[in-house]
C-alpha positions, 0 to 999 in steps of 0.5 A: 418726182423731186428731180422733175420739179426741179427741171420744171422750175429751171425751165420756167426761169429760163423762159422768164429770162428769155421773155425779159430779154425779148421785152427789153429788146422790143423796148429798145427797138421802140425807143430807137424807132421813136428817136429815128422818127424825131430825127427825121422830123427835125431833118424835114423841118430844117430842110423846110426852113432852109428852103424858106430862107433860100426863097426869101433870099432869092425873092425881091420885095416889090412896090406898087404905086396905086396913085395919089399917095397910095402904095402897096409893098410886097416883101420878099416873104410875101407879106403885104403892106398897104400905105395910105389907101385911097385910090387905084387898083390892086387891093385884092391881096390880103393885108398883113400891115396897113399904115396910115400917115394922117386922118384926111380922107385921101389917105385913110380909106381903110374900106378899100382893103377888103381882105386882111390876114387874121393877124393884120396890123393897122398902125395909124398916126395915133399909134405912131405918135403915142404920148406925143412921141414918134414910135417904132415897131418891129414886126420881123419882116419889116421895121417901121419908124415914125418920123416928123410930118406936117409943118403947114397950115393944113397938117398939124405936126401932132396929127401927122407922121411919115414912115421909114420902113426897113424890110428884112432884106435891107431895103429902106423906104421913106414915105414923107406923107403930107408935109412941108420941110421938117426939122428932122429931115437933115438927120434922115440923111444919116440913114442913107435911104434907098427910096423916098416919096415926096408930096409935091402938090403945092396946094395942101403941101409943099410945092416942087421947089420945096420938095426938091429941097427936102430931097436934097436934105434927105439924100435918098438914092431914089427920090420919087414925086407923088401926091401931085395934082390930079391930071386932066384925064382923071388920074391921080397922078400928073406925070407932066408935073412929076417931071418938073420935080428937080432932083438928080436922083429922081425916079418917076413911077407911073400910076399902076406901075410896080417896081422891084425894090433893091437895097443899096446896102448902105441903109441904117 
């Protein structure tokens, strides 16, 4: 009987050892499965990020001239930036960023933009000139630098700004806003800007000769006349007047025309 009990005890110990071994192996298998799952998830995430980077790299930013001083920029990432909304068509894409140079009604029609991303940012001259100093903003897909604007009886320098936008692909765009020649313009030449927009209506702002002088000071690769007198056909762009803008780097963009933005690789 004693021998029988000894055998049973030995069997019990053996069974326990086997059970423990099986349990340990199961735990190891579970841990390995978890590790494999984490690695697979990380691999998928890395692949997704790589595809996103390739998409951005292969995409080009675009600029739509909507008329008057209204612009829409779509970045390589697909972010939508509206500048001085007022006229034209093309306000359907949801805004990620809205920039306003000053408070006049023909630059500040925010109600035109019905669709906005949940994290849409609006920067007006008030934020851009906080505490009387020109501010800069880095949103990742674009860097914005507020610069001087005004210097005429219709536009106080304390209530107006221009903007320099630097997109993630290196493209630089200067939007002068409503202004005459500023003290800062010669310094902007150091930035080697790709595109520069100059108002040239000659009524509320500088006229064509002064706009050409400003373009010479800034020295952008492309000088674009905008904010010209409304044409007789009711459009907010007079091409005939725009063609009188005397700059060797002149680029004329028609109302409703969209262009692809290309970096010269020399900016900032």
